[in-house]
RODO-2510 file (C-alpha; in nm, 4 decimals, decimal comma):
residues 356
     n   res          X          Y          Z
     1     m     0,8141     0,0006    -0,3575
     2     l     1,0743    -0,1723    -0,5683
     3     g     1,4324    -0,0565    -0,5408
     4     p     1,6140     0,0474    -0,8620
     5     s     1,7916    -0,2848    -0,9075
     6     s     1,4728    -0,4913    -0,8600
     7     w     1,2784    -0,2639    -1,0902
     8     n     1,5453    -0,2819    -1,3607
     9     a     1,5553    -0,6616    -1,3369
    10     r     1,1783    -0,6876    -1,3753
    11     r     1,1825    -0,4301    -1,6529
    12     r     1,4397    -0,6312    -1,8486
    13     c     1,2345    -0,9482    -1,7946
    14     v     0,9126    -0,7907    -1,9190
    15     l     1,0975    -0,6228    -2,2051
    16     t     1,2340    -0,9585    -2,3184
    17     l     0,8844    -1,1055    -2,3183
    18     l     0,7090    -0,8169    -2,4896
    19     l     0,9516    -0,6476    -2,7244
    20     g     0,8373    -0,8528    -3,0198
    21     m     0,4718    -0,7704    -2,9527
    22     a     0,4954    -0,3921    -2,9982
    23     v     0,3908    -0,2975    -3,3489
    24     g     0,3727     0,0462    -3,5069
    25     c     0,6286     0,1790    -3,2575
    26     r     0,9866     0,2934    -3,2595
    27     a     1,2492     0,2636    -2,9886
    28     t     1,3598     0,5958    -2,8430
    29     g     1,5752     0,6727    -2,5411
    30     a     1,3537     0,7849    -2,2534
    31     d     1,6178     1,0017    -2,0914
    32     l     1,7141     1,2187    -2,3883
    33     p     1,7494     1,5888    -2,3058
    34     v     1,4328     1,7919    -2,3350
    35     d     1,3526     1,9313    -2,6772
    36     p     1,5627     2,2407    -2,7570
    37     e     1,2402     2,4089    -2,8716
    38     d     1,1062     2,3924    -2,5151
    39     d     1,0546     2,7304    -2,3566
    40     a     1,1779     2,8159    -2,0088
    41     e     0,8388     2,7471    -1,8521
    42     a     0,7827     2,4035    -2,0117
    43     f     0,6423     2,1316    -1,7894
    44     t     0,4986     1,7800    -1,8245
    45     v     0,1721     1,6194    -1,7167
    46     v     0,1714     1,2377    -1,7117
    47     a    -0,1608     1,0582    -1,7668
    48     l    -0,1934     0,6954    -1,6576
    49     p    -0,4608     0,5185    -1,8638
    50     d    -0,6528     0,2170    -1,7339
    51     t    -0,4109     0,0133    -1,5208
    52     q    -0,6676    -0,2487    -1,4194
    53     y    -0,4856    -0,5512    -1,5586
    54     y    -0,1578    -0,4414    -1,4057
    55     s    -0,3251    -0,4392    -1,0619
    56     a    -0,4864    -0,7760    -1,1331
    57     l    -0,2054    -0,9632    -1,3068
    58     h     0,1064    -0,7562    -1,3793
    59     p     0,1911    -0,5265    -1,0864
    60     e     0,5494    -0,4998    -1,2098
    61     i     0,4261    -0,2917    -1,5047
    62     m     0,2631    -0,0262    -1,2863
    63     d     0,5751    -0,0311    -1,0692
    64     a     0,7785     0,0414    -1,3826
    65     q     0,5516     0,3307    -1,4815
    66     v     0,5753     0,4922    -1,1392
    67     q     0,9496     0,4396    -1,1074
    68     w     1,0034     0,5968    -1,4499
    69     i     0,7987     0,8988    -1,3428
    70     l     1,0084     0,9390    -1,0281
    71     a     1,3326     0,9030    -1,2230
    72     n     1,2243     1,1742    -1,4683
    73     l     1,0681     1,4305    -1,2339
    74     d     1,3437     1,6859    -1,2813
    75     g     1,4589     1,6104    -1,6345
    76     r     1,1090     1,6357    -1,7766
    77     r     0,9778     1,8820    -1,5173
    78     i     0,6844     1,6587    -1,4308
    79     a     0,4351     1,8816    -1,2503
    80     l     0,1408     1,6441    -1,2209
    81     v     0,0322     1,2821    -1,2615
    82     v    -0,3324     1,1975    -1,3301
    83     h    -0,4938     0,8560    -1,3318
    84     e    -0,7814     0,8248    -1,5787
    85     g    -0,9660     0,5543    -1,3841
    86     d    -0,9976     0,1758    -1,3690
    87     i    -0,7079     0,1666    -1,1301
    88     v    -0,8011    -0,1942    -1,0516
    89     d    -0,9931    -0,4602    -1,2427
    90     a    -1,2117    -0,5606    -0,9487
    91     d    -1,2936    -0,3860    -0,6223
    92     e    -1,1015    -0,6280    -0,4016
    93     a    -0,8328    -0,5840    -0,1391
    94     r    -0,5605    -0,7774    -0,3227
    95     q    -0,5730    -0,5499    -0,6264
    96     w    -0,6040    -0,2280    -0,4253
    97     e    -0,3028    -0,3311    -0,2203
    98     r    -0,0968    -0,3718    -0,5372
    99     a    -0,2165    -0,0434    -0,6869
   100     s    -0,1633     0,1523    -0,3667
   101     r     0,1842     0,0107    -0,3226
   102     s     0,2789     0,1441    -0,6661
   103     l     0,0980     0,4778    -0,6580
   104     h     0,1844     0,5751    -0,3018
   105     a     0,5480     0,5866    -0,4111
   106     l     0,4464     0,9234    -0,5605
   107     d     0,3557     1,0592    -0,2161
   108     g     0,5525     1,3713    -0,1327
   109     r     0,7304     1,3623    -0,4687
   110     v     0,4769     1,4918    -0,7215
   111     p     0,1078     1,5907    -0,7122
   112     y    -0,1258     1,3183    -0,8355
   113     v    -0,5025     1,2876    -0,8710
   114     l    -0,7141     0,9764    -0,9119
   115     s    -1,0299     0,9324    -1,1164
   116     a    -1,2462     0,6330    -1,0263
   117     g    -1,3554     0,4108    -1,3152
   118     n    -1,6352     0,1565    -1,3379
   119     h    -1,4004    -0,1282    -1,2402
   120     d    -1,3042     0,0595    -0,9238
   121     y    -1,6576     0,0111    -0,7888
   122     s    -1,8274    -0,3030    -0,6644
   123     r    -2,0458    -0,4585    -0,9320
   124     t    -2,2735    -0,7393    -1,0326
   125     a    -2,2123    -0,8409    -1,3940
   126     t    -2,1834    -0,5034    -1,5700
   127     a    -2,3959    -0,3012    -1,3255
   128     i    -2,2001    -0,0995    -1,0703
   129     t    -2,2755     0,0678    -0,7409
   130     r    -2,1050     0,3686    -0,5832
   131     k    -1,9404     0,1410    -0,3233
   132     t    -1,5632     0,1095    -0,3466
   133     l    -1,2558     0,0249    -0,1422
   134     i    -1,0573     0,3080    -0,3010
   135     d    -1,1132     0,5293     0,0030
   136     e    -0,9538     0,2752     0,2333
   137     y    -0,6342     0,2784     0,0294
   138     f    -0,6382     0,6449    -0,0783
   139     p    -0,8260     0,8275     0,1989
   140     p    -0,8562     1,2053     0,1525
   141     r    -0,6852     1,2627     0,4876
   142     g    -0,3711     1,1159     0,3332
   143     f    -0,3644     1,4012     0,0803
   144     t    -0,4564     1,6945     0,3024
   145     g    -0,0971     1,7598     0,4089
   146     n    -0,0124     1,8555     0,0519
   147     g    -0,0514     2,2221    -0,0372
   148     w    -0,1826     2,1362    -0,3827
   149     f    -0,4722     1,9224    -0,2556
   150     r    -0,7768     2,1450    -0,2046
   151     g    -1,0695     1,9213    -0,1184
   152     t    -1,3319     1,6630    -0,2081
   153     f    -1,7029     1,6572    -0,2811
   154     e    -1,7625     1,4247     0,0137
   155     p    -1,5415     1,4421     0,3251
   156     d    -1,4202     1,0816     0,3333
   157     r    -1,4301     0,9931    -0,0371
   158     i    -1,1515     1,0599    -0,2879
   159     e    -1,3549     0,9863    -0,6038
   160     n    -1,4339     1,3555    -0,6586
   161     s    -1,1489     1,5881    -0,5704
   162     f    -0,9812     1,9038    -0,6874
   163     a    -0,6281     2,0376    -0,6731
   164     i    -0,4414     2,3520    -0,7629
   165     v    -0,1019     2,2496    -0,8911
   166     d     0,1889     2,4864    -0,9323
   167     t     0,3758     2,4631    -1,2597
   168     s     0,6683     2,6641    -1,3890
   169     a     0,4132     2,8774    -1,5757
   170     g     0,1683     2,9308    -1,2915
   171     p    -0,1141     2,7329    -1,1265
   172     w    -0,3520     2,4862    -1,2912
   173     l    -0,6839     2,3711    -1,1520
   174     v    -0,7391     1,9947    -1,1762
   175     m    -1,0774     1,8341    -1,1078
   176     a    -1,1105     1,4545    -1,0871
   177     l    -1,4648     1,3220    -1,1201
   178     e    -1,6239     0,9835    -1,0566
   179     f    -1,7461     0,7557    -1,3360
   180     g    -2,0798     0,8824    -1,4733
   181     p    -2,0804     1,1666    -1,2187
   182     r    -2,3946     1,2462    -1,0235
   183     d    -2,5824     1,5727    -1,0747
   184     a    -2,4627     1,7141    -0,7415
   185     v    -2,1021     1,6308    -0,8294
   186     l    -2,1217     1,8336    -1,1498
   187     a    -2,2842     2,1241    -0,9660
   188     w    -1,9977     2,1110    -0,7132
   189     a    -1,7339     2,1005    -0,9893
   190     d    -1,9036     2,3921    -1,1669
   191     r    -1,8767     2,5992    -0,8485
   192     i    -1,5077     2,5102    -0,8189
   193     a    -1,4383     2,6105    -1,1803
   194     k    -1,6177     2,9413    -1,1273
   195     q    -1,4293     3,0034    -0,8042
   196     f    -1,1021     3,0065    -1,0032
   197     p    -1,2020     3,1620    -1,3383
   198     s    -0,8554     3,2936    -1,4181
   199     t    -0,6826     2,9596    -1,3547
   200     p    -0,6516     2,7200    -1,6508
   201     a    -0,8190     2,3913    -1,5707
   202     m    -0,8378     2,0290    -1,6734
   203     v    -1,1043     1,7714    -1,5931
   204     v    -1,0152     1,4041    -1,5469
   205     t    -1,2990     1,1527    -1,5590
   206     h    -1,3084     0,7915    -1,6694
   207     g    -1,5961     0,7724    -1,9193
   208     y    -1,6351     1,0797    -2,1408
   209     l    -1,5262     1,0251    -2,5019
   210     d    -1,5963     0,7348    -2,7359
   211     s    -1,3228     0,6061    -2,9647
   212     d    -1,5342     0,7397    -3,2533
   213     d    -1,4192     1,0863    -3,1339
   214     r    -1,7641     1,1789    -3,0063
   215     r    -1,8661     1,2434    -2,6499
   216     y    -2,0817     0,9738    -2,4941
   217     e    -2,4383     1,0874    -2,5535
   218     h    -2,7451     0,9078    -2,4225
   219     p    -2,9388     0,9000    -2,7531
   220     l    -2,6327     0,7371    -2,9148
   221     s    -2,5813     0,4801    -2,6400
   222     a    -2,6851     0,1886    -2,8617
   223     k    -2,3950     0,2801    -3,0918
   224     q    -2,1539     0,3435    -2,8047
   225     p    -2,1181     0,0109    -2,6231
   226     w    -1,9146     0,1500    -2,3299
   227     h    -2,1576     0,4323    -2,2540
   228     p    -2,1807     0,5132    -1,8764
   229     y    -2,5566     0,4502    -1,8664
   230     r    -2,4834     0,0870    -1,9553
   231     y    -2,3253     0,0480    -1,6104
   232     l    -2,5346     0,2844    -1,3968
   233     g    -2,8711     0,2915    -1,5724
   234     d    -3,1209     0,5745    -1,5915
   235     g    -3,2373     0,5536    -1,2332
   236     a    -2,9088     0,5506    -1,0411
   237     p    -2,9297     0,7394    -0,7080
   238     g    -2,8142     1,0960    -0,7605
   239     g    -2,8339     1,0627    -1,1375
   240     t    -2,5828     0,9712    -1,4075
   241     n    -2,4089     1,2043    -1,6513
   242     d    -2,2387     1,1001    -1,9737
   243     g    -1,9835     1,2935    -2,1763
   244     e    -2,2314     1,5241    -2,3462
   245     e    -2,3994     1,6021    -2,0161
   246     i    -2,0617     1,6759    -1,8541
   247     w    -1,9930     1,9077    -2,1474
   248     q    -2,3256     2,0884    -2,1132
   249     k    -2,3143     2,1264    -1,7349
   250     l    -1,9434     2,1799    -1,6620
   251     v    -1,6953     2,1963    -1,9472
   252     g    -1,8840     2,4138    -2,1957
   253     p    -1,9901     2,6883    -1,9506
   254     n    -1,6411     2,7363    -1,8011
   255     r    -1,3923     2,8828    -2,0468
   256     n    -1,0983     2,8134    -1,8138
   257     v    -1,1405     2,4376    -1,8739
   258     a    -0,8867     2,3692    -2,1478
   259     f    -0,8580     1,9878    -2,1337
   260     v    -1,0665     1,6829    -2,0511
   261     l    -0,8751     1,3549    -2,0078
   262     c    -1,0441     1,0144    -1,9993
   263     g    -0,9975     0,6403    -2,0531
   264     h    -1,2488     0,3524    -2,0433
   265     d    -1,3489     0,3050    -2,4098
   266     l    -1,2379    -0,0246    -2,5606
   267     g    -1,2598     0,0574    -2,9331
   268     d    -0,9111     0,1329    -3,0605
   269     g    -0,8277     0,2928    -2,7270
   270     v    -0,7696     0,6463    -2,8529
   271     g    -0,9882     0,9422    -2,9385
   272     r    -0,9623     1,3167    -2,9742
   273     l    -1,2154     1,5971    -2,9991
   274     t    -1,1562     1,9724    -2,9994
   275     s    -1,4654     2,1794    -2,9276
   276     v    -1,4985     2,5569    -2,9625
   277     r    -1,7241     2,7529    -2,7315
   278     a    -1,9390     3,0467    -2,8402
   279     d    -1,6721     3,2887    -2,7135
   280     g    -1,4086     3,1212    -2,9340
   281     s    -1,2226     2,9416    -2,6551
   282     k    -1,1171     2,5823    -2,7210
   283     v    -1,1187     2,2688    -2,5132
   284     h    -0,9321     1,9513    -2,6105
   285     q    -1,0880     1,6216    -2,5030
   286     l    -0,8485     1,3260    -2,5130
   287     l    -0,9122     0,9526    -2,4715
   288     a    -0,6326     0,7048    -2,4034
   289     n    -0,6773     0,3401    -2,3014
   290     y    -0,4334     0,0641    -2,3984
   291     q    -0,5703    -0,2237    -2,1907
   292     t    -0,6503    -0,4422    -2,4933
   293     e    -0,2814    -0,4665    -2,5828
   294     p    -0,0713    -0,7564    -2,4460
   295     q    -0,0171    -0,7691    -2,0716
   296     g    -0,2984    -0,5170    -2,0232
   297     g    -0,1369    -0,2265    -2,2047
   298     l     0,2395    -0,2845    -2,2404
   299     g     0,2998    -0,0030    -1,9923
   300     y     0,1991     0,2806    -2,2250
   301     l     0,1246     0,6154    -2,0662
   302     r     0,0578     0,9644    -2,2008
   303     l     0,3159     1,2448    -2,1764
   304     m     0,1772     1,5954    -2,2229
   305     r     0,4606     1,8452    -2,2648
   306     f     0,3229     2,1963    -2,2111
   307     l     0,5029     2,4850    -2,3816
   308     p     0,3289     2,7836    -2,2204
   309     a     0,5038     3,0597    -2,4136
   310     q     0,3812     2,8982    -2,7345
   311     h     0,0376     2,7962    -2,5993
   312     r     0,1187     2,4503    -2,7306
   313     v     0,1199     2,0991    -2,5863
   314     v     0,3115     1,8068    -2,7348
   315     v     0,1332     1,4773    -2,6656
   316     q     0,3332     1,1539    -2,6796
   317     t     0,2574     0,7951    -2,5832
   318     y     0,5441     0,6113    -2,4160
   319     s     0,6088     0,2738    -2,2517
   320     p     0,8778     0,2709    -1,9797
   321     v     0,8691    -0,1087    -2,0002
   322     l     0,9527    -0,1246    -2,3699
   323     d     1,1326     0,2110    -2,3876
   324     r     0,9245     0,2853    -2,6960
   325     f     0,7026     0,5639    -2,8237
   326     k     0,3943     0,5133    -3,0353
   327     t     0,4398     0,7452    -3,3311
   328     d     0,1127     0,7135    -3,5225
   329     p    -0,0976     1,0337    -3,5497
   330     a    -0,3495     0,9145    -3,2906
   331     n    -0,0767     0,8828    -3,0262
   332     d     0,1779     1,1487    -3,1231
   333     f     0,0431     1,4968    -3,1935
   334     q     0,0509     1,8626    -3,0958
   335     l    -0,2276     2,0986    -2,9935
   336     d    -0,2593     2,4713    -2,9403
   337     y    -0,4434     2,5535    -2,6213
   338     d    -0,6101     2,8555    -2,4627
   339     v    -0,5512     2,9946    -2,1163
   340     p    -0,7510     3,2651    -1,9383
   341     s    -0,6074     3,6069    -2,0250
   342     t    -0,5494     3,7026    -1,6615
   343     n    -0,3411     3,3886    -1,6068
   344     l    -0,1399     3,4654    -1,9210
   345     a    -0,0627     3,8150    -1,7917
   346     a     0,0433     3,6751    -1,4562
   347     s     0,2660     3,4185    -1,6263
   348     s     0,4379     3,6859    -1,8370
   349     a     0,5003     3,8888    -1,5239
   350     k     0,6856     3,5875    -1,3694
   351     r     0,4768     3,5956    -1,0550
   352     a     0,5678     3,3868    -0,7542
   353     p     0,4206     3,0340    -0,7387
   354     h     0,0595     3,0241    -0,6286
   355     g     0,0296     2,9568    -0,2589
   356     v    -0,2339     2,7113    -0,1459
***
């Protein structure tokens, strides 16, 4: 882990190189006080989009992202960090060593979950297997000492895991799923969601939403070039599920799932879809992936500021390297969200944090 002085020196170096490349952005101080409209229970979830080129070529950028998170844990009440997959660009030890060095700085400081992307698996050309070194660098046993970490689909594999994370407004269920999840994985996740029906939930998986704001759907795969079936095929062991299939089998049937977060798609790197279930409950599905920008993404990450009393989340896109926010409507917006009624009642009663 870089110390503060080393990190600041690298940050200034990268800033000097990249400042002129950021377009459609404005500079804003990262350490401003929280918004006065924040309610007492406000908290932040940080989403790390595809970091593959940082692991391959620019490890100082992922270092800067992680160090910014650690520096802002209290000021922004960061309750959770999620990685949307493609942690590395190739499943090789050198890149996993760089990624693990950055991300393990979060150990013991803040809950974090990892979603495995297609680049996190071994591959030949574009076809991938389910083999990966991720479990050597992020073994489940390394997370089991944390109260928030609740388990995995397979004992020694981190690619499918779930957590129950305490926030200032009560617990949230977080499920991280592998790229193009297998049928058994979705059945497992469905059981988890149903085990905690009164706990608001979010799903993190790498390939779910296209940048055309539609879920990946097999009949549309010819029009969606980054569709999961392109990498896993129709006959992959255990099956493959795209965004629409994840919706049908997991997200749609469980009204406590309020958010789906993903990366992967290389269109314009952003997408948003709000779907309404038959019972009127909403789920927001958000795509963020900045890897096509210079240096593999310029350090941009997603900040989701939850305002529980208002049932509102403020979504911003920020680069700790450039100290800049993207302010276009695709990267800076607000959403109303639903929570299960029992959780809302518990939150209003100021119950003690959920014990796990």
